[in-house]
N, C-alpha and C positions, 0 to 999 in steps of 0.2 A: 825210184823208191827202193829202200833196202829190202833184201830178200830175207824176210823174217823167218826165224827158225832154221836157217841154214847151218849146216855143220861143217862147211868148208873152212879151210885154214887160211885162205887168201885174204887180202885186205878187205875190211868191212866197208861197204858202200855207204856214203854219207846220206842221212835222211834229209829229205826236203821238208823242213818243218814250217816254212812260210807258205801256208795254203789256207783256203777258206774254212775248212773244218777247225783248224787250230785257232784261227782268228775268232770263230764263234765260241769255242771253248774258253779262249782268253778273255773274251768279253764277259762271259758268264762268271769267270773267276773274279774279274775286276768289279762286276756288278754286285757281287755278294755282300761286301761291307756296306755299300750304298743302300741296297735293299734292306739289309738288317737295320741300318740307321733309321730309315723311315718307319720301319715296324716299331722300333724302340721309341720313336717320337709319337707313335700313335696315328701316323698319317696313312690310313688304310688305302686311300685311293691311289697314291703314288706307289705304295708297296705292291698292290695288286697288279698294276701295270708292269712294274719291273719284274716281279716274280713270274708273270705269264710270259714275258719276253724271254726270260732265262729258260723256262720250261720248253718253249718252242725251239730255242737254239740247241737244247739238249737232244731233241729229236733230230734236228737238221744236221748237226755236225757228224753224227755217226752215219746217217743216210747218205750224205754227200761223200764222206770218206770212202764208203763201200762202193757207191755207184761209180765214182771216178777214180778208184784205186789210189786213194790218198791216205791210206791207213799207215800210221807210223807209231813206233813205240813211244816217242815223245808225246804225240797227240793223244794216245790212249791214256797215258799218265796224267796229262793236262786235263783231259775230259773227266777222269775220275776225281781229281782234286777239285775241279769246278763243281762236279756233282755233289761232293761232300758239302761244299759251302752253300750250294743251293738248297740242300736238304735242311741245313741248320736254319737258314732264313725262312724257308717254307714252314717248317715245324714251329718255329717261334711265332710266325704269323698266325698259324692255326690256334696256338695257345693264347695269343694276344687278342685276336678278333673273333674267333669262332669256338671258343672253348666250351661254352654252354651246350652247343649242338653236338660237339664231338665227345664230350665227357662220358656219356653212357656207353660208348663204343671204344673207349680209349685203350682197352687191353690189346686190340689189334695193332694200334699204333706202337705200343710198347714192344710187341713181338717183332714188328717190322724193324724198329730201331735196333733191337737185340741182334737179329740175324744180319743186319747191315754192318754193325760194328764187329761182329764175329768174322764176317767175310773179309773186312779190311784188316783185321788182326791176323788172320791166317796168311793173307798176302804179305803182310809186313814181316811176320815171323819167318815164313818160308823163303821169301825172296828179297826182303827189304825194299819193296816197291809198292806203288799203288796198283790195285788189281785192274789194269786196263785190258779187258778181254774183248769188248764189243760183242757180247752174246746177243742172239736174236731175242731171247727172253727179256734182256735188258732194254732193247729198243721198244718192245711192246710195253714194258713197265713204264718207261718214260712217257709214252703216249697216253697211257691210261691215267697216270698221275697228273699229267698236264690237263687233261679233260676234267679230272676231279677237282683240282684246285681252281680252274676257271669257273666250273659250275658252282663250287662252294661259295666263291665270293661274288658271283654274278647273280645266282638264283637261290642260293641257300644249300643246306645240307641234304644230300640224298643218300640214305644209308646203303642202298644196294650198290651205288657207284663207289662209295667208300670201301665196302667189303671187296668189291671186284678189284679196285686199284691196289688196295692194301694186301689182299690175299695173293694177287699175282706178283706183287713186289716181294712178298715173303718167299714165294716159290722161286722167283728169279734169283734171289740172293742165296737160297739153298743150292740151286744149280751152280751158281758161280763158285760157291765154296767147294762143292764136289769137284768141279773142274780144276780148281787150284790145287787140290790134293793129287789129281792125276798128272798135272803138267810138271815138266822138269824146269821150265822157265815160263814167265808170263809172256804170252804171244798174242798180239792184237789180232782181231778178226778170227777168233777161235770158233765162233758161231754157236756152239753149244755142246752139251755133254754127249748127245747122240752122235754128232759128227766126230768128236774126239774118240769115242769108243770105236766107231766105224773105221777111222784111220788106223787105230792100233790093231784092229783085227786084220785089216788089209796088209799091214806090214808083217804081221805074224804069219799070215798065210803065204807070203812070198818065199 
């Protein structure tokens, strides 16, 4: 695996991009138009199955990549692109199938979409890249949102779970945006703002 963040001037080691996490992210990206198609057709049952599978792969790809040291820059970008597509499909599904339940609380959804788009915009303006960082807060966000969407379509709307998943998602994207302002380049497996500041202080004290 490539030595991410290295400042050496020697030849760059080629990334091994054909691995399980990237296959899961690739599946999620390819599943996006299919999932959206069934939502547009009003086929809620197939939509729910596909979106739940995508949300599970969103948790698994990052977990497997970290556990087995398979984190790559390509995989991080692929993961974020797949995430963006999954969000589009999931949000459309909410508006199509569960709008009446969500509508009284929709302001939180608008805030979430706003900070998400701002985070992606910062990454593109600063680095011309997708913001593939693999923060711990992002992994928790994916898990909470997966539980929320599953519960929403399986058992109905639970406001407390909506605010937990949405609120954590907003905080996760705020952290991601702050990290993007700190970094000199997008580096996978950054972990979080705390670890980034800690590394900077360690380097400064040496």
